[in-house]
N, C-alpha and C positions, 0 to 999 in steps of 0.2 A: 505494500499501498504505500503511495507516494503521499508525504507529508510535507506541506510547505507553509505551514504556520502551526504555534503553540503557544501555550502560556505556562509560566513556570515563576516560581518566587524564588528569589536570590537575596542572600546575605553575607556580608562581611564580616570578619572577625572582630570580637570587641577587644580593645586593648586591656593588657593585665593591669590590676591596680598595683599602685606604690606601695612599698610595706613601711610599719612604722614599728623601729626598734632602735635599741640602744645598746652600743658596745659594753659589754660586760665581761671583764678579764680580771684576774688576779692582779693585784697592784694596781689596778685601774676602776677605783671608786665611781669616777665620776665620768665615765666613758660619754662620748658624745652620740648623736644621732648616726645609726649606720644602716637605715633600713633602702634596701634596693629598688631600682623602678623595675615596673612591669613590662612585660613583653608586647610588642606590637600585636594587633590583630591582622590576620591573614587577609590580602587582597581577592577580590572576587573579579575575574579575568575572562574574558572570551578570546578565544583564539581561531584562527580559520586553518580549518584542516581540508585541503585540497582532493583528499580520499573520499570526503563526505558529498553527498548530492542532495539528501533530504533532510528532513527535521525529525525522522521516525523515533528515534532515542527518547526523544523529550516526550513523547505520549506515555512513556511509562515510568519514567524518572520525573516528578514536577519540583522538585524543593532540593536546592544546590547553597550549602553554607560551607563560608571558610573557617578555619579552628582561630578560635580564640587566643590572645596571647595569654600567657602564664605570669601572675602576679610575681613580683619581688619578693627577694627573701632577707633573710638576716645575714649581716655582714658584706651590705653593699652588692648581694646578689643580685644580677640580673635576670628578670625573667625571660624565657625562652620566647621566641616571636612564635605567631599562629603561622601555620602552614597557607600558602596561596592554594585558591581553587582555580585551575583552568578548565572552561568549558570550551569544548571543540564544536565548533559549526561550520556548516558547508560554505564556500565564497559566495559572495551576495545576499547573505542575511541581514536584515535588519533588526535593529533592537530597538522596541519603543516601550515606554512607560505606558502602563496598561490602562490606567484612568484617564490620562489624556490624549493617549495615542500619538504623543509627541516623540520624535525622533532622539534615541540616546546615542545611537552609533551606527555607523554602515559599514559592514565587514565585509568590503568588496575591494579590489584595486590594490593600493599600496596600504591599506589598513589591515595588516594582519594580526595584530595583537592590540589589544585595549583593555587597559584596567576600567571596569564599569563602576564598582564601588571599592573604595579604599577603607582598609582594615583602620580601626581607630588606633591612637597613638597609646602607649603604654603611660602611667601614670608616674609621675616622680615620687620617688622614697622620701621620707621626713629626713634624709641626709640634706637635702637640697634646703631646707626651710631654716637652717639654724643661722642667727643673728645676732648680734652682741646685746639685743635686748630680750632677742627670744633664742636661749641655749637649749632647751628642751622642747623641740617642736613634736608636738602629739597629733601632726595631722600628715597626711600623705595624699597625694592626687591620686584620685580614682581613674581608671583607664577610661578611655573615650568610649562611648557605645558604640557598636554595630552600626550600619546602616542597612536598611533592607527595602526591598522592591518588588512588586510585581509587574513583571515585564512580558510583553508579546513578542516571539520572534515570528519573524517574516521572510521566506526565501524568495529573492526577485532575480530568476535568471539572467545571467549577464550575456547578453547578447546583441549585435548591432542591428540587427534586423528583426522583427516582429511579423510572423507569418498569420494572417488572423482571416476569419471566414466562418459562413455558416458551416455545419455538420455535412460532412459527406462530399465536399466541392473538390477534394483531391491534395489537400494541404499536406499529408503523408505521403502521397505518392510524389509530389514535388520535392519534398524534402529526401526522400530516399533516392531520386534521382541526381540531385546537385549536392548532395552532401554523401558521407560516410555514415550517415545515422541509419537505423534499422527499424524503424517505427512499425507497428502492428497496422496492416493494411486491411479492409474488408468492406463490403458494400452495404454497412448500416450505419447509422448514428452515433455517435460518440464513441467511434474505435479507439481514438486518441482520449486517454483518461487523464494522462501526464502530459506536460510541456516536455518537448523533444528538442534536443540542442544537435546542430550539425555544423561542422566548417566547410565552408564552399572556397574550393581551389580554383581560382581563375588563370589562365593562361597569359603572362605579361603584365600583372598586376598582383598585389598583395589579395588575400581571399578575405573573407569574413564570417562572423558567426550569425546564424541564421536559427529563431527559436520558432518550433510550430507551438502555437497557441492553441488548446484544445478548443473546438467549436462554441462560438458565441451564438447566442439566440437572443430575440427581443426580451428584453426584461431583466438582461444579465447584470446589468449596474445595480438592478434592485434585490437581486439575490436569486433570480429565475434560473432553473437549469445549473448545468456545470460551470458555465462560463463565469460567475461571478467568482469562484476560486480562482481563477487563474487571471482576469484582470490583472491584477497587480503586477504580473511578468511583463506587460508591456511597457511598464513606465521607466524602463531602463534602455529601451532600445530607441534607436537614431531615427530608420526609417521603418514604415508602414508597408507591407505588401499585403493588398486586399485580394484574397482569392476567390474568385465567384464560377460559377457553372455557367458559362456563357451557353451552353446549349440546353439549357433548362431542363435537364432530363428526369427532373422531380416536379416540373410543372412551377418553378421559381422565376421571379423576375430579377435578373442580375442587377438592373439599376435600383431596384428599389432594397434589394440585400445589401447592397455597399452602403446606401444611406443610414440604413437600420443598423449597422454596424458601427457606421460614424458617431451617430446616436448616442448607441451604448457607450463607446469610447469615451465621448463629451463627457456623460452623464457620470462616468466614474471619475474621471480626472480631465476638467478644461484645458488643461496645458497639452493633452495629448492631441488637439486639435491643430496644433503648431509643427507637428512632427511631418515631415514629407512624406507624402504617400505615391505608390504606384499600383496600377491594379493589373494583377495576371487573370485575363479572361481565358479560364480553362477549359477543356475538353472540347476543343475545336476539332479535334479528330473525329467527331462524331456528326458533323454538321452535314446537311443535305445541299447540295445544287448551291444558290446564293446566300443561304440562311447565314453563313459566317460573315459575309460581308455587309450585311444588311445590320445583324445583332452588334458587329464591332463599331460600325458608322455610329449606331445610337449610343454606344457607350463613350465612343470619342465627344461626340457632340456634347454628351451631358457633361463629363467630367474634365477633357483637356483643359476648357475654357478656363477651369478652375485650379489650374496648373498639375492635375492628377494625371499622369501620362498610362495609356491604355496598351497594354501588350498581349495581343493572342498567343495564345500558346496552348502546348498539350503536355502534360506531365509525364503521359504515357508515351508518346511516341518522341518527345524532345522538341518538337517545333516550337520555336520562338523562345526558347528556354533562356539561350545564351544572351541573348540581345537583351533579355530582361535583367538579368544577373550584372552583365556591364553597364547597364542603365543606373542600376542600385549603387554598384560600386561607385560610379560618377557621383551621384548624390551624396553619397558618405564623404567622398575626398572633399567635398565642399563644405561640409559640416566640420563645427569644431572637433579636434581630435581627443580632446579631453574626456574621459570616461565620466558617463551620469553617473555622480552620488547624489545622496541625499545628505543635507547640511544638519549639523545638530540643533537639536530645538530644546531638549531637556539636559539640565546639569545636576546629577545626581548630589553633588559637592555644596550645592547652596543647600544651607541648612534653614529650615524656619524655626524660629525660636519665638515665635508671637503667643503661641499658646501656653507658654510656661512660666510661672510665679517668679518674682524676684522680691528681695526686701531693702530697701535705704533706710540706715539708723543713723543716729550721731552716737558713738560709744564714750566719747569724752571730748572736752575741748580741744579742737584740732585734729582730732580724730574720728573717721567714719568710716563704716562697713557696708559693704554693697555684695548681698549673698542671695543664692536662691538656684535652682536648676536652670534657669536662662542664663545665668551668669556663668555659671559652671560650663556649661555645653559651649558657649561662646568661648570663653577662653582656652578650652581643649581643644578647638578649630581652628584659633587664629594664633598664627607665628608672630609674636611680638617684636622679635627682633629683626623682622623686616620693614621696610617703608610702608609697603601695601598693606601687610597687616596692621600696622599701628594706626594707620588711615581707617580702616575698616573699624578697629576699636574704637576709635575716637567717635565715627559716624555712628555706631552702634549705640554708644551712650547718647548720643542726641537724638536718635531717631527713638528711643525706648524712653525718653523725658527723664533718664536718670540724672543727667546734668541739671536738669529744672528741679528736680526733687531734692538732689543735694543743697543747691543754693536757696529751696524753701526752708531747710532746715539750719543755714545760717553757715554754710561753709565759706571761708575765707582763701585768698591765694594764701600757699605754701602751706596749707591743711595738708594732713595725710587722708588716703582713701584706701582702704583695706580690701582685697578681694581674694579669698580663699589663697592666703599666705602670699600673695603679691601685694605690694605697697607703691603708691603713686602719690604724686604731689600735686595740687590743683592749682592751674593757673588758668585763669581765661585768656 
């Protein structure tokens, strides 16, 4: 069974807690703090595996968690780091945040490995909090919490050209003729249940990759039929070949078929309307008399004024196929050679603190305390040693009205603000 989408739960590792302990040795009656730091939690990493072509594995395993960091120990012992978890996916996989549908990462082309969720840093042991005024710190920093997400994986085939059309118009026969692909071929609808990829080799020029997308029907963009499952694969292609049964062997109108398919593509994603298109008017080998000339003329009159060229072909005999392929290659050469990728829209590292409480208190004259889960989490995720990190820290205090609350309590320039073992001087 071909699986091109899956929903899974992922979690990075929690950072190990810092340790509170004091040096206790013979003849050292008042040893200082020696609590060790906690280990870093494992990262949650996605990596491309060229040997995979489906998401079948994710139908059986839905939960993926990296290892937590170990807590620190006595005698400044550092806790062990948690092991990273590497999840293998096929090339072309899109990782989306399930609730919003926003793209987290596009695992295609040069992007072979990406850290999606970073493990929490280990907390600092109490050895770091000794000061001339606080020589017996009984506080150690807890490890940063893990991060978790529900994500949707979508596999979008990586092909230069997408081959679309109603069922039983000859797409698979065409693909088997022009590439080394071996799709299942038979005279009944929905023979093709999976996207098929093949490489087209052209004499005198570079080839290209073509994808046979399972037959679309009217209403596919709304979930009717099988087409809905595979419309996503069109999004990476640069050129679209519309395959139609020009001979109307099943009584269908080829002009109406093309219009119907275009409507489904645009309903699914309006940007698909901007992709270059070409029509392969197939089954010309079964025409009688002047039928071919009549039908092809009607197709050209309808679509070529819109910039969509029509090629009469026969996937069975090979008639007109080379001309079509060379034309498609010409169109590809005119386009931007950069591969089609999906821009990142969701950043898991952006932490929302808005729902977590905090307190602002005056401890004594010249000393104020700011504490609470919101503060602790912010400090844990912020690198105060960097200019950017310190700017974020200052903006956080302003945006959360903490500066305003300190001023209401009567803070003056030069007063000290304490936040979980860290001390800052207040200046306007």
